[in-house]
PATOR-167962 format. One record per residue (C-alpha): residue number from 1; residue in three letters; x, y negated, z negated. Coordinates in Angstrom, 3 decimals, always signed. Each point is the difference from the previous one (the first is absolute). Example, Ala and Ser with C-alpha at 12.3 -4.5 7.8 and 13.67 -1.06 7.14 Angstrom:
<node num="1" residuo="ALA" xx="+12.300" yy="+4.500" zz="-7.800"/>
<node num="2" residuo="SER" xx="+1.370" yy="-3.440" zz="+0.660"/>
***
This chain:
<node num="1" residuo="UNK" xx="+0.393" yy="+0.572" zz="-0.284"/>
<node num="2" residuo="UNK" xx="+0.915" yy="-3.376" zz="+0.685"/>
<node num="3" residuo="UNK" xx="-0.873" yy="-4.387" zz="-1.012"/>
<node num="4" residuo="UNK" xx="-1.883" yy="-0.347" zz="+2.782"/>
<node num="5" residuo="UNK" xx="-4.201" yy="-1.021" zz="-0.750"/>
<node num="6" residuo="UNK" xx="-1.802" yy="+3.332" zz="+0.614"/>
<node num="7" residuo="UNK" xx="-2.975" yy="+0.562" zz="+1.772"/>
<node num="8" residuo="UNK" xx="-3.049" yy="-1.606" zz="-2.590"/>
<node num="9" residuo="UNK" xx="+1.909" yy="-1.871" zz="-2.270"/>
<node num="10" residuo="UNK" xx="+1.662" yy="-3.532" zz="-0.653"/>
<node num="11" residuo="UNK" xx="-3.909" yy="-1.264" zz="+0.195"/>
<node num="12" residuo="UNK" xx="-2.475" yy="-1.922" zz="-3.005"/>
<node num="13" residuo="UNK" xx="-3.504" yy="+0.736" zz="-0.935"/>
<node num="14" residuo="UNK" xx="-3.162" yy="-1.192" zz="-2.217"/>
<node num="15" residuo="UNK" xx="-0.968" yy="+3.050" zz="-1.724"/>
<node num="16" residuo="UNK" xx="-3.997" yy="+0.215" zz="-2.116"/>
<node num="17" residuo="UNK" xx="+1.276" yy="+1.606" zz="-2.717"/>
<node num="18" residuo="UNK" xx="-2.945" yy="+0.169" zz="-1.798"/>
<node num="19" residuo="UNK" xx="-2.047" yy="+1.094" zz="+2.530"/>
<node num="20" residuo="UNK" xx="+2.729" yy="+2.171" zz="+1.209"/>
<node num="21" residuo="UNK" xx="+0.207" yy="-1.519" zz="+4.101"/>
<node num="22" residuo="UNK" xx="+2.617" yy="-1.720" zz="+2.587"/>
<node num="23" residuo="UNK" xx="-1.316" yy="-3.169" zz="-0.086"/>
<node num="24" residuo="UNK" xx="+3.145" yy="-1.016" zz="+3.162"/>
<node num="25" residuo="UNK" xx="+2.816" yy="+1.193" zz="+0.395"/>
<node num="26" residuo="UNK" xx="+2.836" yy="-1.459" zz="+3.207"/>
<node num="27" residuo="UNK" xx="+2.113" yy="+1.610" zz="+3.054"/>
<node num="28" residuo="UNK" xx="+2.449" yy="+2.414" zz="-0.637"/>
<node num="29" residuo="UNK" xx="+3.327" yy="-1.406" zz="-0.841"/>
<node num="30" residuo="UNK" xx="-0.280" yy="-3.861" zz="-0.215"/>
<node num="31" residuo="UNK" xx="+0.203" yy="-0.819" zz="-4.025"/>
<node num="32" residuo="UNK" xx="+3.764" yy="+0.280" zz="-1.359"/>
<node num="33" residuo="UNK" xx="+0.094" yy="-3.358" zz="-2.180"/>
<node num="34" residuo="UNK" xx="+1.154" yy="-0.467" zz="-3.307"/>
<node num="35" residuo="UNK" xx="-3.842" yy="-1.484" zz="-0.700"/>
<node num="36" residuo="UNK" xx="-3.049" yy="-0.545" zz="+1.708"/>
<node num="37" residuo="UNK" xx="-3.106" yy="-3.226" zz="+0.223"/>
<node num="38" residuo="UNK" xx="-3.343" yy="+0.646" zz="+0.595"/>
<node num="39" residuo="UNK" xx="-1.215" yy="-2.976" zz="+1.420"/>
<node num="40" residuo="UNK" xx="-3.188" yy="+1.337" zz="+2.285"/>
<node num="41" residuo="UNK" xx="-1.498" yy="+1.528" zz="+3.429"/>
<node num="42" residuo="UNK" xx="+3.427" yy="+0.044" zz="+2.714"/>
<node num="43" residuo="UNK" xx="-0.734" yy="-4.029" zz="+2.709"/>
<node num="44" residuo="UNK" xx="+3.779" yy="+0.673" zz="+1.110"/>
<node num="45" residuo="UNK" xx="+3.018" yy="+2.011" zz="+0.683"/>
<node num="46" residuo="UNK" xx="+3.445" yy="-1.535" zz="+0.142"/>
<node num="47" residuo="UNK" xx="+2.493" yy="+2.383" zz="+1.693"/>
<node num="48" residuo="UNK" xx="+3.142" yy="-0.224" zz="-2.570"/>
<node num="49" residuo="UNK" xx="+3.598" yy="+0.561" zz="+1.631"/>
<node num="50" residuo="UNK" xx="+0.582" yy="+2.193" zz="-3.686"/>
<node num="51" residuo="UNK" xx="-2.093" yy="+1.656" zz="-2.118"/>
<node num="52" residuo="UNK" xx="-1.098" yy="-1.887" zz="-3.160"/>
<node num="53" residuo="UNK" xx="+1.500" yy="+0.330" zz="-2.985"/>
<node num="54" residuo="UNK" xx="-0.872" yy="-2.279" zz="-3.287"/>
<node num="55" residuo="UNK" xx="-3.555" yy="-2.506" zz="+1.529"/>
<node num="56" residuo="UNK" xx="-1.361" yy="-2.733" zz="-2.274"/>
<node num="57" residuo="UNK" xx="-2.639" yy="-2.763" zz="+0.092"/>
<node num="58" residuo="UNK" xx="+0.030" yy="-3.441" zz="-0.777"/>
<node num="59" residuo="UNK" xx="-1.524" yy="-3.592" zz="+1.089"/>
<node num="60" residuo="UNK" xx="-0.816" yy="+1.977" zz="+3.046"/>
<node num="61" residuo="UNK" xx="+2.129" yy="+0.981" zz="+1.484"/>
<node num="62" residuo="UNK" xx="+0.681" yy="+4.211" zz="-0.193"/>
<node num="63" residuo="UNK" xx="+4.119" yy="+0.578" zz="-0.573"/>
<node num="64" residuo="UNK" xx="+1.656" yy="+3.021" zz="+1.342"/>
<node num="65" residuo="UNK" xx="+3.527" yy="+1.335" zz="-0.505"/>
<node num="66" residuo="UNK" xx="+1.488" yy="+2.754" zz="+1.937"/>
<node num="67" residuo="UNK" xx="+3.089" yy="+1.788" zz="+0.582"/>
<node num="68" residuo="UNK" xx="+1.665" yy="-2.988" zz="+2.012"/>
<node num="69" residuo="UNK" xx="-3.156" yy="-2.348" zz="+0.433"/>
<node num="70" residuo="UNK" xx="-1.691" yy="-2.440" zz="-2.449"/>
<node num="71" residuo="UNK" xx="-3.369" yy="-1.361" zz="+1.763"/>
<node num="72" residuo="UNK" xx="-2.819" yy="-2.219" zz="-1.073"/>
<node num="73" residuo="UNK" xx="-3.571" yy="-0.270" zz="+0.966"/>
<node num="74" residuo="UNK" xx="-2.638" yy="-2.208" zz="+0.321"/>
<node num="75" residuo="UNK" xx="-3.141" yy="+1.281" zz="-1.681"/>
<node num="76" residuo="UNK" xx="-3.936" yy="-1.284" zz="-0.519"/>
***
């Protein structure tokens, strides 16, 4: 086995423990960050040169750090 993501890995999901029901699940191999932000529905996508390592929101801006790039994205 190598260190790369295998099928059905690196995804996020929300599960309702009280009702034992899966609420939502992201696509496979789409997540490998140290944290995450849940803000609502997806309204747009922005291709990044590297996968996100860390994300934070402040003053209507999304700050995304990757292995070799930093992004500042205006949000509304």
